[in-house]
C-alpha positions as CSV (number, residue, x, y, z in Angstrom):
1,M,11.4,11.2,11.8
2,D,8.8,13.4,10.0
3,G,10.6,16.6,10.9
4,G,14.0,15.4,9.1
5,Y,17.6,14.1,10.1
6,G,17.9,17.2,12.3
7,E,15.0,16.2,14.4
8,T,16.3,12.6,14.5
9,L,19.5,13.9,16.1
10,R,17.7,16.3,18.4
11,A,16.0,13.5,19.8
12,V,19.0,11.4,20.3
13,M,20.9,14.0,22.3
14,R,17.5,14.5,24.4
15,V,17.7,10.8,25.4
16,R,21.1,11.1,25.9
17,D,20.4,13.5,28.5
18,G,18.2,11.8,30.5
19,A,14.9,12.6,28.5
20,A,12.3,9.3,28.2
21,P,12.1,8.4,24.6
22,A,8.3,9.0,24.9
23,E,9.2,12.4,25.5
24,T,11.0,13.1,22.4
25,F,9.2,11.4,19.5
26,D,6.1,9.3,19.0
27,V,6.6,6.1,20.7
28,A,3.6,4.5,18.7
29,S,4.9,4.7,15.3
30,A,7.5,2.2,14.0
31,G,9.2,4.4,11.6
32,E,10.4,6.7,14.4
33,W,11.9,3.6,16.5
34,L,13.4,2.8,13.6
35,A,14.8,6.5,12.7
36,F,15.9,6.9,16.2
37,D,18.2,3.6,15.9
38,A,19.5,4.9,12.5
39,G,20.2,8.5,14.3
40,V,22.2,7.1,17.3
41,R,24.4,4.5,14.7
42,D,24.9,7.7,12.8
43,L,26.9,9.2,15.5
44,G,29.5,6.3,15.7
45,D,32.4,8.5,14.5
46,R,31.4,11.0,17.5
47,P,31.6,8.8,20.8
48,W,31.7,11.5,22.9
49,L,28.2,12.5,22.0
50,L,27.0,9.5,23.0
51,S,28.2,9.9,26.5
52,R,27.2,12.4,28.9
53,A,30.1,12.1,31.2
54,S,32.3,13.8,28.2
55,E,30.6,17.2,28.4
56,E,32.7,20.0,29.3
57,P,31.9,21.3,33.1
58,G,29.5,24.0,32.9
59,R,28.0,23.8,29.7
60,P,24.2,23.1,29.6
61,A,23.1,19.6,28.7
62,G,23.4,18.8,25.1
63,V,25.7,21.7,23.9
64,L,29.2,20.8,23.6
65,G,32.7,22.1,22.0
66,Q,32.7,23.9,18.7
67,S,35.4,21.8,16.8
68,G,33.8,19.1,14.5
69,G,30.1,20.0,15.8
70,V,27.0,18.6,14.8
71,L,24.1,21.1,14.1
72,G,21.2,20.5,17.2
73,R,18.6,22.9,18.1
74,P,18.9,26.2,16.3
75,G,22.0,28.3,17.8
76,E,23.5,25.0,19.2
77,V,26.6,23.1,18.0
78,L,26.9,19.8,19.2
79,G,30.8,19.1,19.1
80,R,33.8,17.4,20.2
81,P,34.8,18.4,24.0
82,G,38.1,20.2,24.3
83,G,39.8,17.6,25.7
84,E,39.0,14.8,22.9
85,P,42.2,14.4,20.5
86,G,41.6,15.0,16.9
87,R,41.7,12.4,14.5
88,P,40.6,11.9,10.7
89,A,37.4,10.8,9.6
90,R,36.8,7.0,8.7
91,T,36.8,6.8,5.0
92,L,34.8,4.6,3.0
93,L,37.6,1.9,2.7
94,D,37.8,2.1,6.5
95,R,34.4,1.0,6.9
96,L,34.3,-1.7,4.5
97,R,37.3,-2.8,6.0
98,G,36.1,-2.6,10.0
99,R,38.9,-0.4,10.7
100,A,38.7,2.9,13.3
101,G,40.4,5.2,10.9
102,S,43.6,6.0,9.1
103,G,44.9,8.4,11.6
104,A,48.0,7.8,14.0
105,V,45.8,8.0,17.1
106,P,44.6,4.5,17.8
107,P,40.6,4.2,18.5
108,A,39.7,4.3,22.3
109,A,37.5,1.8,23.9
110,P,33.7,3.2,23.1
111,P,31.9,4.8,26.3
112,V,28.9,3.2,27.5
113,P,26.3,5.1,27.5
114,D,24.1,6.1,30.4
115,A,20.8,5.9,28.6
116,P,19.5,2.4,28.0
117,A,18.1,3.3,24.7
118,I,21.2,5.0,23.3
119,A,23.0,1.6,24.5
120,L,20.5,-0.1,22.3
121,C,21.6,1.4,19.2
122,H,25.1,2.0,19.9
123,P,27.5,1.4,17.0
124,D,29.6,-1.1,19.0
125,G,27.8,-4.5,19.2
126,R,29.3,-5.4,22.7
127,V,27.3,-2.1,24.3
128,R,24.6,-3.2,22.5
129,E,24.4,-6.7,23.9
130,A,25.3,-5.6,27.3
131,A,22.5,-3.2,27.2
132,L,19.8,-5.6,26.4
133,D,19.5,-6.9,29.8
134,A,17.8,-3.4,30.5
135,V,14.8,-4.6,28.7
136,R,14.0,-6.8,31.3
137,T,12.9,-4.4,33.5
138,A,11.8,-1.5,31.0
139,P,9.0,-2.4,29.0
140,E,9.1,0.7,27.1
141,L,12.3,-0.3,25.5
142,R,10.7,-3.5,23.9
143,P,10.5,-1.9,20.5
144,L,14.5,-1.5,20.5
145,L,14.6,-5.3,21.3
146,V,12.6,-6.2,18.3
147,V,15.1,-4.1,16.3
148,R,17.9,-5.9,17.8
149,C,16.1,-9.2,16.8
150,A,17.4,-8.6,13.2
151,D,20.9,-7.1,14.4
152,W,23.7,-7.5,11.8
153,V,26.1,-9.0,14.9
154,A,25.3,-12.7,15.6
155,P,25.6,-12.3,19.5
156,V,23.5,-9.3,19.9
157,R,20.7,-10.9,17.3
158,E,20.5,-14.4,19.4
159,K,20.4,-12.8,22.8
160,A,17.7,-10.4,21.8
161,R,15.7,-13.2,20.3
162,A,15.9,-15.3,23.2
163,L,14.5,-12.3,25.0
164,L,11.7,-11.8,22.7
165,A,10.7,-15.2,22.7
166,G,10.4,-15.2,26.6
167,L,8.0,-12.5,26.5
168,P,4.0,-13.4,26.9
169,G,2.2,-13.2,24.1
170,D,0.0,-10.1,24.4
171,A,3.4,-8.1,24.7
172,L,3.7,-8.4,21.1
173,F,0.5,-6.9,20.1
174,P,1.7,-3.1,20.7
175,L,4.8,-4.0,18.6
176,A,2.9,-5.3,15.4
177,E,3.4,-2.5,13.2
178,L,7.4,-2.7,13.7
179,I,7.4,-6.4,13.6
180,L,5.7,-6.5,10.4
181,R,8.3,-3.6,9.0
182,L,11.3,-5.3,10.3
183,S,10.1,-8.9,8.5
184,R,11.1,-7.2,5.3
185,R,14.6,-6.8,6.1
186,A,17.5,-9.3,6.1
187,R,17.5,-11.5,9.3
188,G,14.1,-9.8,10.4
189,D,11.9,-12.6,10.0
190,F,12.4,-14.0,13.3
191,A,9.4,-12.1,15.5
192,R,6.6,-12.3,12.7
193,P,5.8,-16.0,13.4
194,L,5.8,-15.2,17.3
195,L,3.1,-12.6,16.7
196,E,1.3,-14.9,14.3
197,G,1.2,-17.2,16.8
198,A,0.1,-14.9,19.8
199,L,-2.4,-13.6,17.5
200,R,-4.2,-16.9,16.8
201,E,-3.9,-17.9,20.4
202,G,-4.5,-14.4,22.3
203,P,-7.5,-12.7,23.3
204,A,-10.0,-11.8,20.6
205,A,-10.3,-8.5,21.9
206,E,-6.9,-7.7,21.2
207,V,-7.1,-9.3,17.6
208,L,-10.2,-7.2,17.0
209,A,-8.4,-4.0,18.3
210,L,-5.7,-4.3,15.8
211,T,-8.0,-4.6,12.7
212,A,-8.6,-0.8,13.3
213,H,-4.6,-0.4,13.2
214,P,-3.6,2.7,10.6
215,D,-0.8,0.3,9.3
216,R,-1.9,-1.3,6.3
217,A,0.0,-4.6,6.9
218,T,-1.2,-4.7,10.6
219,Y,-4.7,-4.3,10.0
220,R,-4.5,-6.8,7.1
221,L,-2.6,-9.5,9.1
222,A,-5.2,-9.0,11.9
223,Y,-8.2,-9.4,9.7
224,R,-6.5,-12.6,8.3
225,I,-6.3,-14.1,11.6
226,A,-9.4,-12.8,12.7
227,V,-11.1,-14.8,9.8
228,E,-9.4,-17.8,10.5
229,R,-10.8,-17.9,14.0
230,G,-14.2,-17.0,13.5
231,L,-14.2,-13.7,15.3
232,L,-16.2,-11.5,12.6
233,T,-19.9,-12.5,11.9
234,P,-20.9,-12.5,8.1
235,M,-22.5,-9.3,8.4
236,E,-19.6,-7.7,9.7
237,L,-17.5,-9.1,7.1
238,A,-20.0,-7.9,4.2
239,A,-20.0,-4.4,5.7
240,T,-16.2,-4.4,6.0
241,A,-15.6,-5.8,1.9
242,A,-18.4,-3.2,1.2
243,T,-17.2,-0.3,2.6
244,C,-13.0,-0.3,3.0
245,G,-10.8,0.8,0.0
246,D,-8.3,-1.8,0.4
247,V,-8.9,-4.6,-2.5
248,A,-7.0,-7.3,-0.6
249,L,-9.1,-6.8,2.4
250,Q,-12.4,-6.4,-0.1
251,D,-11.6,-10.1,-1.5
252,L,-10.8,-11.4,2.1
253,C,-13.9,-10.5,3.9
254,A,-16.2,-11.1,0.6
255,E,-15.1,-14.3,0.1
256,A,-15.1,-15.1,4.1
257,A,-18.8,-13.6,4.0
258,V,-20.2,-16.3,1.4
259,R,-18.4,-19.0,2.3
260,P,-20.4,-22.3,2.4
261,G,-21.9,-22.2,5.9
262,A,-21.2,-19.1,6.9
263,T,-24.5,-17.8,6.8
264,P,-27.1,-20.1,7.7
265,G,-30.8,-19.2,8.1
266,P,-32.3,-15.7,7.3
267,D,-29.1,-13.7,7.6
268,A,-27.7,-15.1,4.4
269,A,-30.0,-12.9,2.2
270,A,-28.9,-9.8,4.2
271,V,-25.3,-10.6,3.7
272,L,-25.8,-11.1,0.0
273,D,-27.9,-7.7,-0.3
274,R,-25.1,-5.9,1.4
275,L,-22.2,-7.3,-1.0
276,L,-24.8,-6.9,-4.0
277,A,-25.1,-2.9,-2.7
278,A,-21.0,-2.2,-2.7
279,R,-19.6,0.2,-4.6
280,A,-16.5,-1.6,-5.4
281,P,-16.8,-4.2,-8.4
282,R,-15.2,-7.0,-6.9
283,V,-17.4,-7.1,-3.8
284,R,-20.5,-7.0,-6.0
285,A,-19.4,-9.5,-8.3
286,A,-18.5,-11.8,-5.2
287,G,-22.1,-11.3,-3.9
288,V,-23.3,-12.3,-7.5
289,T,-21.4,-15.1,-7.8
290,A,-23.0,-16.3,-4.6
291,L,-26.0,-15.7,-5.8
292,R,-25.9,-19.3,-7.4
293,R,-25.0,-21.1,-4.3
294,A,-27.9,-19.4,-2.8
295,G,-30.6,-20.5,-5.5
296,R,-31.4,-16.8,-6.2
297,H,-30.3,-17.4,-10.1
298,G,-33.0,-14.7,-11.0
299,D,-31.7,-12.2,-9.3
300,A,-28.6,-11.9,-11.2
301,K,-30.6,-10.5,-14.1
302,P,-30.3,-6.9,-12.8
303,F,-26.5,-7.3,-12.7
304,L,-26.4,-8.1,-16.6
305,V,-26.1,-4.2,-17.0
306,D,-24.0,-3.7,-14.4
307,R,-21.4,-0.5,-15.0
308,S,-18.3,-3.3,-14.4
309,G,-17.4,-5.9,-17.1
310,V,-16.6,-8.4,-14.5
311,V,-19.9,-8.0,-12.3
312,R,-21.6,-8.4,-16.0
313,A,-19.6,-11.6,-16.4
314,C,-20.6,-13.2,-13.2
315,A,-24.0,-12.3,-13.3
316,R,-24.3,-14.0,-17.4
317,Y,-22.7,-17.0,-15.4
318,V,-25.0,-17.2,-12.6
319,L,-28.0,-17.0,-15.0
320,R,-26.8,-19.9,-17.3
321,Q,-26.4,-22.0,-14.1
322,G,-30.2,-21.3,-13.4
323,G,-31.0,-22.5,-16.9
324,G,-31.3,-18.9,-18.5
325,D,-30.1,-17.3,-21.5
326,P,-28.5,-13.7,-21.1
327,L,-28.3,-13.0,-24.9
328,P,-32.3,-12.3,-25.5
329,V,-32.1,-10.1,-22.6
330,Y,-29.3,-8.4,-23.7
331,R,-30.8,-7.6,-27.2
332,A,-34.4,-6.5,-25.5
333,L,-32.7,-4.0,-23.5
334,C,-30.8,-2.6,-26.3
335,A,-33.9,-1.8,-28.1
336,E,-34.4,1.2,-25.5
337,P,-30.7,1.7,-24.3
338,A,-31.3,4.7,-22.6
339,A,-32.7,2.8,-19.6
340,H,-29.9,0.6,-19.4
341,P,-26.5,1.7,-20.9
342,A,-24.2,-1.0,-20.2
343,A,-26.8,-3.4,-22.2
344,A,-24.7,-2.6,-25.2
345,A,-21.5,-3.8,-23.6
346,G,-23.2,-6.8,-22.7
347,L,-24.4,-7.5,-26.2
348,G,-20.9,-7.2,-27.2
349,E,-19.4,-9.5,-24.7
350,C,-21.7,-12.7,-25.4
351,G,-23.5,-11.7,-28.8
352,D,-23.1,-12.7,-32.4
353,R,-21.0,-10.7,-34.8
354,A,-23.4,-11.3,-37.9
355,T,-26.5,-10.5,-36.0
356,D,-25.5,-7.9,-33.3
357,A,-22.6,-5.9,-34.8
358,G,-25.4,-3.5,-36.7
359,T,-27.2,-3.1,-33.7
360,L,-23.9,-1.7,-32.1
361,W,-23.0,0.4,-35.0
362,A,-26.2,2.1,-35.0
363,L,-26.2,2.8,-31.3
364,L,-23.0,5.1,-31.8
365,G,-25.3,7.7,-33.0
366,H,-27.3,7.7,-30.1
367,P,-27.6,11.1,-28.0
368,L,-26.4,9.9,-24.8
369,P,-22.8,9.7,-24.4
370,S,-23.1,6.8,-22.1
371,V,-24.8,4.7,-24.3
372,R,-22.0,5.4,-27.3
373,V,-19.2,4.3,-24.8
374,H,-20.7,1.2,-24.0
375,A,-21.4,0.6,-28.0
376,I,-17.8,1.0,-28.5
377,S,-16.7,-1.5,-25.6
378,G,-19.3,-3.9,-27.3
379,L,-17.6,-3.2,-30.6
380,R,-14.3,-4.0,-29.2
381,A,-15.6,-7.3,-27.1
382,L,-17.3,-8.5,-30.7
383,D,-13.9,-7.6,-32.5
384,V,-15.4,-6.1,-35.2
385,V,-14.1,-2.5,-35.0
386,E,-13.4,-0.5,-38.3
387,R,-11.3,2.1,-38.2
388,E,-12.9,4.5,-40.9
389,R,-16.2,4.3,-39.0
390,L,-14.9,4.9,-35.5
391,T,-12.1,7.7,-36.6
392,P,-15.0,10.3,-36.6
393,L,-15.9,9.8,-33.0
394,L,-12.3,11.1,-32.1
395,D,-14.2,14.6,-32.6
396,D,-17.1,13.8,-30.1
397,P,-18.1,16.4,-27.9
398,S,-18.0,13.9,-24.6
399,P,-14.5,13.3,-23.3
400,A,-15.5,9.7,-22.3
401,V,-16.2,8.7,-26.0
402,V,-13.3,10.0,-27.3
403,R,-11.3,8.0,-24.7
404,A,-13.3,4.6,-25.6
405,A,-12.7,5.6,-29.4
406,T,-9.1,6.0,-28.9
407,R,-8.6,2.8,-26.9
408,A,-10.3,1.2,-29.6
409,L,-8.2,2.6,-32.5
410,L,-4.8,2.3,-30.8
411,P,-4.2,-1.3,-32.3
412,D,-4.6,0.1,-36.0
413,A,-3.5,3.6,-35.1
414,A,-0.9,3.2,-38.1
415,G,-3.6,3.1,-40.4
416,I,-4.9,6.5,-39.9
417,P,-3.8,9.3,-42.0
418,E,-1.3,11.3,-40.0
419,H,-2.7,14.7,-41.2
420,L,-5.9,13.7,-39.6
421,L,-4.1,13.1,-36.1
422,R,-2.2,16.3,-36.4
423,E,-5.1,18.2,-37.2
424,R,-6.6,17.3,-34.1
425,S,-3.4,17.8,-31.8
426,A,-3.6,21.9,-32.4
427,A,-3.9,24.0,-29.6
428,D,-7.6,24.8,-30.5
429,R,-8.9,21.7,-30.1
430,Q,-10.4,20.5,-26.7
431,R,-8.0,18.5,-24.4
432,A,-9.3,15.2,-24.8
433,V,-9.1,15.5,-28.3
434,R,-5.5,16.6,-28.2
435,V,-4.6,13.8,-25.7
436,A,-6.1,11.2,-28.0
437,A,-4.2,12.3,-31.2
438,D,-1.2,12.5,-29.1
439,R,-1.9,8.9,-27.9
440,L,-2.4,7.7,-31.4
441,L,0.5,9.3,-33.3
442,R,2.8,7.5,-30.3
443,A,1.1,4.2,-31.2
444,A,1.5,4.9,-34.7
445,G,5.4,5.6,-34.1
446,L,4.9,9.2,-35.4
447,Q,5.8,11.1,-32.2
448,R,7.8,10.2,-29.4
449,R,7.2,12.6,-27.0
450,P,4.7,15.5,-26.5
451,A,4.5,18.5,-28.5
452,P,5.7,21.9,-27.3
453,G,2.8,23.6,-25.3
454,Y,0.9,20.2,-24.8
455,R,-1.3,20.3,-22.0
């Protein structure tokens, strides 16, 4: 649990003493149910801690004998009751062989805990199997039923699965996060098909509610089912793609929003405009590509100078599909690059080496750092990088330009004189220059680790 192992043990002991799980930990958290299950199992070598009947008379609940104790709340010791015979702790070999221990005292039959939640997590499989019947009348224990569906003991696992399969579909929705977490375990994949089937057939409101779940795997599954069932309008999908930070969700919703037949009528233009205004490049790229299907080829022209290379490539594709040629547009824009700095990168991506390389080299002297950065990108795209002409940009006052020049020089780092890089790695140089020199020295095989005092 969040408070650590000690908090887990305290929760276990409180439940053992009669408290409900909801009173001891966050029952809405799948991680805390799994921690509770592990905490009960960790007390397997101290079975007297799992039974209230073994407490010493007159001692407060949760406080046991002093020998062989486990720390509880500050000032408490949770230990062996006075009448419990001592025996050596189980060794690792004992555990692997399934033996109770190497001492002379034979192991006693495990006491059956009074609390069903404790019994459902008990180290003894017979206790766990018998405790499963309590879940029929205690819905709050269904998370532990899901856990037992991945149990390592086959009879426990099969009985738990039969009980879970008999639950109504809507009973699985609150358990979605736990089901998906357990599906990544060995023997834990039984409940996931049940959950997916319930989401496909259950009420739309329940599915949409799970799209707001904080767990990533849960809301991704909910969105995928919602898209399959058509529960979200194209505008809702476009808004989700444009505002969420999950790249998988961006792709899913953007593609669903612009698929053929998804947005008939006047709403189609609004959906595309929402995607085209998105911050994420992959969402804008989906919107630009959809312009071709909508017959709006000319609307792709402004995206020829998008800051993202993926979006620029999609814009060139759409423009060509409409009979246009992006190269003259780039050449015209590079005559006044201050208004559209990314035009230099676009020119390198579709230009001609003999004709356009000179334009890009000239733009390296432009006063705007953004123009110089995109000019370097264009030279890399044209594959006309020259080490001697680009090395001076390692001293550029703009860190962005220094980084772009470094990326362009890395393939030819061995050809840069070592003394030039050593000079730039001095402590009096700006940080971007020192980092660039260090990267190039490492790429040239001249420096294996940062120099002392490197920052």
